[in-house]
KEFI-410529 format. One record per residue (C-alpha): x, y, z. Coordinates in steps of 0.001 Angstrom, whole numbers. Layout:
KEFI-410529
<atom east="X" north="Y" up="Z"/>
...
end
This chain:
KEFI-410529
<atom east="10212" north="-50785" up="-33080"/>
<atom east="8512" north="-47433" up="-35014"/>
<atom east="6497" north="-47195" up="-31663"/>
<atom east="9258" north="-47202" up="-29740"/>
<atom east="11392" north="-45256" up="-32128"/>
<atom east="7996" north="-42564" up="-31676"/>
<atom east="7939" north="-42861" up="-27513"/>
<atom east="12005" north="-42213" up="-27317"/>
<atom east="11545" north="-38820" up="-29574"/>
<atom east="8598" north="-37595" up="-27876"/>
<atom east="10218" north="-38373" up="-24832"/>
<atom east="13660" north="-36543" up="-25748"/>
<atom east="11926" north="-33501" up="-26979"/>
<atom east="9825" north="-33233" up="-23552"/>
<atom east="12971" north="-33590" up="-22109"/>
<atom east="14592" north="-31126" up="-24242"/>
<atom east="12416" north="-28622" up="-23992"/>
<atom east="12342" north="-25855" up="-21300"/>
<atom east="9657" north="-26318" up="-18572"/>
<atom east="9230" north="-22190" up="-18542"/>
<atom east="8958" north="-20762" up="-21220"/>
<atom east="10763" north="-16899" up="-20398"/>
<atom east="9981" north="-14799" up="-23152"/>
<atom east="5897" north="-15291" up="-22422"/>
<atom east="6304" north="-14847" up="-18415"/>
<atom east="8002" north="-11268" up="-19122"/>
<atom east="5474" north="-10544" up="-21752"/>
<atom east="3008" north="-11190" up="-19227"/>
<atom east="4715" north="-9604" up="-16590"/>
<atom east="5024" north="-6210" up="-18158"/>
<atom east="1575" north="-5860" up="-19483"/>
<atom east="260" north="-6490" up="-16143"/>
<atom east="2528" north="-4189" up="-14655"/>
<atom east="1934" north="-1434" up="-17539"/>
<atom east="-1527" north="-1522" up="-16949"/>
<atom east="-1537" north="-1657" up="-13072"/>
<atom east="37" north="1577" up="-13310"/>
<atom east="-2734" north="2798" up="-16011"/>
<atom east="-4975" north="2084" up="-13550"/>
<atom east="-3556" north="3160" up="-10375"/>
<atom east="-3001" north="6593" up="-12039"/>
<atom east="-7109" north="6615" up="-12765"/>
<atom east="-7986" north="5409" up="-9497"/>
<atom east="-5796" north="8305" up="-7643"/>
<atom east="-7701" north="10613" up="-9877"/>
<atom east="-11035" north="9048" up="-9647"/>
<atom east="-9982" north="9428" up="-5792"/>
<atom east="-9156" north="13080" up="-5387"/>
<atom east="-11991" north="13870" up="-7345"/>
<atom east="-14523" north="12306" up="-5008"/>
<atom east="-13236" north="13596" up="-1964"/>
<atom east="-13808" north="17319" up="-814"/>
<atom east="-12158" north="18366" up="2050"/>
<atom east="-15558" north="20403" up="2985"/>
<atom east="-18209" north="19072" up="5309"/>
<atom east="-21031" north="17420" up="4231"/>
<atom east="-19332" north="17220" up="40"/>
<atom east="-18236" north="14637" up="-1362"/>
<atom east="-17879" north="10684" up="127"/>
<atom east="-17635" north="9767" up="3258"/>
<atom east="-14769" north="8137" up="4897"/>
<atom east="-16123" north="4637" up="5324"/>
<atom east="-17237" north="5234" up="1449"/>
<atom east="-14500" north="5984" up="92"/>
<atom east="-12100" north="3502" up="2287"/>
<atom east="-14434" north="489" up="899"/>
<atom east="-14314" north="1781" up="-2152"/>
<atom east="-10494" north="1924" up="-2521"/>
<atom east="-10331" north="-1590" up="-873"/>
<atom east="-12717" north="-2747" up="-3623"/>
<atom east="-11208" north="-546" up="-6511"/>
<atom east="-7757" north="-2502" up="-5479"/>
<atom east="-9050" north="-5748" up="-5937"/>
<atom east="-10677" north="-4943" up="-9563"/>
<atom east="-7154" north="-3220" up="-10804"/>
<atom east="-5225" north="-6711" up="-9451"/>
<atom east="-7915" north="-8765" up="-11004"/>
<atom east="-7777" north="-7093" up="-14317"/>
<atom east="-3992" north="-6783" up="-14898"/>
<atom east="-3314" north="-9751" up="-13677"/>
<atom east="-5356" north="-11607" up="-15599"/>
<atom east="-4014" north="-10155" up="-18541"/>
<atom east="-840" north="-10543" up="-17876"/>
<atom east="-1699" north="-14272" up="-17072"/>
<atom east="-3890" north="-15123" up="-20517"/>
<atom east="-1053" north="-13416" up="-22178"/>
<atom east="1939" north="-15572" up="-20135"/>
<atom east="-137" north="-18471" up="-21042"/>
<atom east="-890" north="-17917" up="-24564"/>
<atom east="2954" north="-16755" up="-25808"/>
<atom east="4806" north="-19709" up="-23919"/>
<atom east="6091" north="-22584" up="-26421"/>
<atom east="4232" north="-25951" up="-27126"/>
<atom east="5024" north="-29051" up="-24964"/>
<atom east="4593" north="-31484" up="-27402"/>
<atom east="4267" north="-34939" up="-26132"/>
<atom east="3427" north="-33501" up="-22461"/>
<atom east="706" north="-35027" up="-20227"/>
<atom east="-1885" north="-32792" up="-20083"/>
<atom east="-1929" north="-32801" up="-16403"/>
<atom east="1504" north="-31437" up="-16606"/>
<atom east="842" north="-28538" up="-19446"/>
<atom east="-2157" north="-27575" up="-17112"/>
<atom east="244" north="-27226" up="-14088"/>
<atom east="2827" north="-25565" up="-16133"/>
<atom east="37" north="-23265" up="-17394"/>
<atom east="-850" north="-22494" up="-13703"/>
<atom east="3106" north="-21770" up="-13293"/>
<atom east="3204" north="-19610" up="-15748"/>
<atom east="432" north="-17399" up="-14813"/>
<atom east="1803" north="-17180" up="-11173"/>
<atom east="5361" north="-16525" up="-12554"/>
<atom east="4073" north="-13139" up="-14339"/>
<atom east="2037" north="-12128" up="-11729"/>
<atom east="5012" north="-12193" up="-8840"/>
<atom east="7555" north="-10820" up="-11480"/>
<atom east="4831" north="-7646" up="-12018"/>
<atom east="4515" north="-7785" up="-7922"/>
<atom east="7752" north="-7415" up="-7287"/>
<atom east="9202" north="-4602" up="-9985"/>
<atom east="6113" north="-3116" up="-9123"/>
<atom east="7224" north="-3117" up="-5422"/>
<atom east="10440" north="-2293" up="-6466"/>
<atom east="9682" north="1091" up="-8439"/>
<atom east="6985" north="2055" up="-5242"/>
<atom east="9483" north="1740" up="-3050"/>
<atom east="12658" north="4479" up="-3978"/>
<atom east="9723" north="7270" up="-3848"/>
<atom east="7722" north="6267" up="-947"/>
<atom east="11736" north="5967" up="1238"/>
<atom east="12457" north="9224" up="-53"/>
<atom east="9148" north="10517" up="785"/>
<atom east="9765" north="9086" up="4295"/>
<atom east="13043" north="10257" up="4841"/>
<atom east="12492" north="13940" up="3941"/>
<atom east="9812" north="13722" up="6177"/>
<atom east="12164" north="12493" up="9047"/>
<atom east="14799" north="15047" up="8489"/>
<atom east="12530" north="17897" up="8484"/>
<atom east="10955" north="16589" up="11280"/>
<atom east="14654" north="16234" up="13107"/>
<atom east="16036" north="19589" up="11675"/>
<atom east="12634" north="21506" up="13145"/>
<atom east="12996" north="20004" up="16562"/>
<atom east="16799" north="20976" up="16558"/>
<atom east="16666" north="24574" up="15466"/>
<atom east="13003" north="25325" up="16262"/>
<atom east="12357" north="26825" up="12614"/>
<atom east="8531" north="27591" up="12124"/>
<atom east="8003" north="24891" up="9618"/>
<atom east="5162" north="23064" up="10079"/>
<atom east="5232" north="19088" up="11313"/>
<atom east="3327" north="16378" up="12523"/>
<atom east="2932" north="17890" up="16183"/>
<atom east="2174" north="21360" up="14544"/>
<atom east="-1843" north="21345" up="14982"/>
<atom east="-1984" north="20023" up="18567"/>
<atom east="970" north="22843" up="19746"/>
<atom east="-1380" north="25325" up="18051"/>
<atom east="-4204" north="24263" up="20784"/>
<atom east="-1963" north="24352" up="23423"/>
<atom east="-617" north="27583" up="22655"/>
<atom east="-3533" north="29535" up="22188"/>
<atom east="-3498" north="32791" up="24240"/>
<atom east="-6554" north="34118" up="25996"/>
<atom east="-5357" north="37245" up="25859"/>
<atom east="-2636" north="38970" up="23084"/>
<atom east="622" north="39697" up="25278"/>
<atom east="3720" north="39301" up="23074"/>
<atom east="5650" north="36549" up="24354"/>
<atom east="9431" north="36792" up="23283"/>
<atom east="9878" north="32795" up="24003"/>
<atom east="7131" north="31511" up="22381"/>
<atom east="9273" north="29415" up="20085"/>
<atom east="11233" north="27817" up="22698"/>
<atom east="8312" north="26822" up="24457"/>
<atom east="6747" north="25220" up="21755"/>
<atom east="9685" north="23234" up="20947"/>
<atom east="10113" north="22031" up="24072"/>
<atom east="6574" north="21474" up="24980"/>
<atom east="6508" north="19605" up="20893"/>
<atom east="9204" north="16928" up="22114"/>
<atom east="7487" north="16167" up="25346"/>
<atom east="4349" north="15732" up="23334"/>
<atom east="6360" north="13599" up="20983"/>
<atom east="8105" north="11482" up="23855"/>
<atom east="4615" north="11000" up="25508"/>
<atom east="2710" north="9865" up="22209"/>
<atom east="5655" north="7100" up="21093"/>
<atom east="5093" north="5820" up="24526"/>
<atom east="1417" north="6043" up="25104"/>
<atom east="1190" north="7935" up="28058"/>
<atom east="2653" north="11342" up="29559"/>
<atom east="4186" north="11135" up="32824"/>
<atom east="3018" north="13047" up="35658"/>
<atom east="5815" north="15302" up="35951"/>
<atom east="5950" north="16050" up="32076"/>
<atom east="2066" north="16966" up="32401"/>
<atom east="2571" north="19106" up="35171"/>
<atom east="5018" north="21104" up="33650"/>
<atom east="3801" north="21120" up="29962"/>
<atom east="285" north="22555" up="32209"/>
<atom east="2725" north="25323" up="33408"/>
<atom east="3725" north="26295" up="30410"/>
<atom east="637" north="26408" up="28827"/>
<atom east="-553" north="28590" up="31743"/>
<atom east="1901" north="31068" up="31630"/>
<atom east="1967" north="31057" up="27603"/>
<atom east="-2035" north="31363" up="27096"/>
<atom east="-3179" north="33286" up="30514"/>
<atom east="-5240" north="30407" up="31807"/>
<atom east="-4826" north="28995" up="35511"/>
<atom east="-3122" north="25510" up="35999"/>
<atom east="-6626" north="23635" up="36228"/>
<atom east="-7675" north="25165" up="33222"/>
<atom east="-4238" north="24311" up="31637"/>
<atom east="-4105" north="20774" up="32585"/>
<atom east="-7442" north="20180" up="31152"/>
<atom east="-6297" north="21511" up="27842"/>
<atom east="-3498" north="19583" up="27929"/>
<atom east="-5753" north="16450" up="28640"/>
<atom east="-7683" north="17146" up="25818"/>
<atom east="-5242" north="17759" up="23412"/>
<atom east="-3455" north="14354" up="24269"/>
<atom east="-7086" north="12389" up="23920"/>
<atom east="-7729" north="14040" up="20592"/>
<atom east="-3990" north="13311" up="19304"/>
<atom east="-4566" north="9406" up="20655"/>
<atom east="-7995" north="9152" up="18739"/>
<atom east="-6041" north="10502" up="15671"/>
<atom east="-2810" north="8116" up="15873"/>
<atom east="-5573" north="5087" up="16474"/>
<atom east="-7765" north="6422" up="13290"/>
<atom east="-4297" north="6431" up="11283"/>
<atom east="-3481" north="2958" up="12684"/>
<atom east="-7326" north="1921" up="11834"/>
<atom east="-6805" north="3303" up="8231"/>
<atom east="-3510" north="1691" up="7841"/>
<atom east="-4514" north="-1647" up="8676"/>
<atom east="-7352" north="-1672" up="6406"/>
<atom east="-5165" north="-283" up="3488"/>
<atom east="-3022" north="-3651" up="4624"/>
<atom east="-5767" north="-6161" up="4310"/>
<atom east="-6999" north="-4613" up="1373"/>
<atom east="-3644" north="-4614" up="-649"/>
<atom east="-3443" north="-8582" up="837"/>
<atom east="-6621" north="-10039" up="-107"/>
<atom east="-6128" north="-8218" up="-3988"/>
<atom east="-2611" north="-9651" up="-4198"/>
<atom east="-4070" north="-13193" up="-3518"/>
<atom east="-6904" north="-12907" up="-5845"/>
<atom east="-4146" north="-11566" up="-8580"/>
<atom east="-2520" north="-14394" up="-8369"/>
<atom east="-5489" north="-16629" up="-8697"/>
<atom east="-7268" north="-14526" up="-12040"/>
<atom east="-3269" north="-14858" up="-13293"/>
<atom east="-3427" north="-18661" up="-12711"/>
<atom east="-6935" north="-19145" up="-13788"/>
<atom east="-5906" north="-17121" up="-16943"/>
<atom east="-2956" north="-18486" up="-17827"/>
<atom east="-4676" north="-21884" up="-18075"/>
<atom east="-7147" north="-20501" up="-20338"/>
<atom east="-4298" north="-18745" up="-22678"/>
<atom east="-2177" north="-21693" up="-22654"/>
<atom east="-5249" north="-24036" up="-23583"/>
<atom east="-6115" north="-22022" up="-26208"/>
<atom east="-2689" north="-21677" up="-27696"/>
<atom east="-2709" north="-25752" up="-27855"/>
<atom east="-6318" north="-25962" up="-28837"/>
<atom east="-7409" north="-27981" up="-25841"/>
<atom east="-9290" north="-25211" up="-24056"/>
<atom east="-12389" north="-26803" up="-24725"/>
<atom east="-11718" north="-30203" up="-24236"/>
<atom east="-10130" north="-28893" up="-20618"/>
<atom east="-13418" north="-27719" up="-19441"/>
<atom east="-15346" north="-29865" up="-20729"/>
<atom east="-13488" north="-32663" up="-18694"/>
<atom east="-13702" north="-30971" up="-15644"/>
end
């Protein structure tokens, strides 16, 4: 009877306790997020100090991309591991629960801390990022509508197109730049410049720069090729960054789960038995 009563008491205690210790999860996620922000600020300063606008100075673009990706992974490992360890170490004790179930719960606590920190961090970064994008889009739309002399994504290409061979005054340069800018923006979105648009742009460039139409058409082709190359380079950089971010997230989740099992095992005093049996 005494054994049966003990089993019933342990079962009641196990069923009565919560499987998820949310205070530990929130504590681990908070520390993980704070450490991520610190490491991110340090990484930005390190990246700015390692690059240079002058040729031959600073690290190369390839080295910078690889270094950024590796730093993202290291940052995710450190912050997630510490957050997961705290989530496992600060959770409540589960008396009468099977060892495999405890191991599973510790793993889940690490993943929950990682997920909470990731969601909150994404929400914190989403607002300033969306504001920046909206500001850029609004500025571009306003510049196209009013023809103001504010810098825009296509201004560098327009400068090449409109660079005169003579310095004769042109009272219609602002209107011509705005019109050619709209044509270029449309062509870069679709990927190709229509023959009629190309012929028209070549005439505008010829009238603006003093080049003949054949030379103006060649300049248009050269600038479009350069613009496409720059867009492709930006796409590749974005794709590479997305892959590195994905890898860092997966590695961060794994680090948090493993660290939480260690923290939980040390919390219960069973870590040595776990490592010895596995």
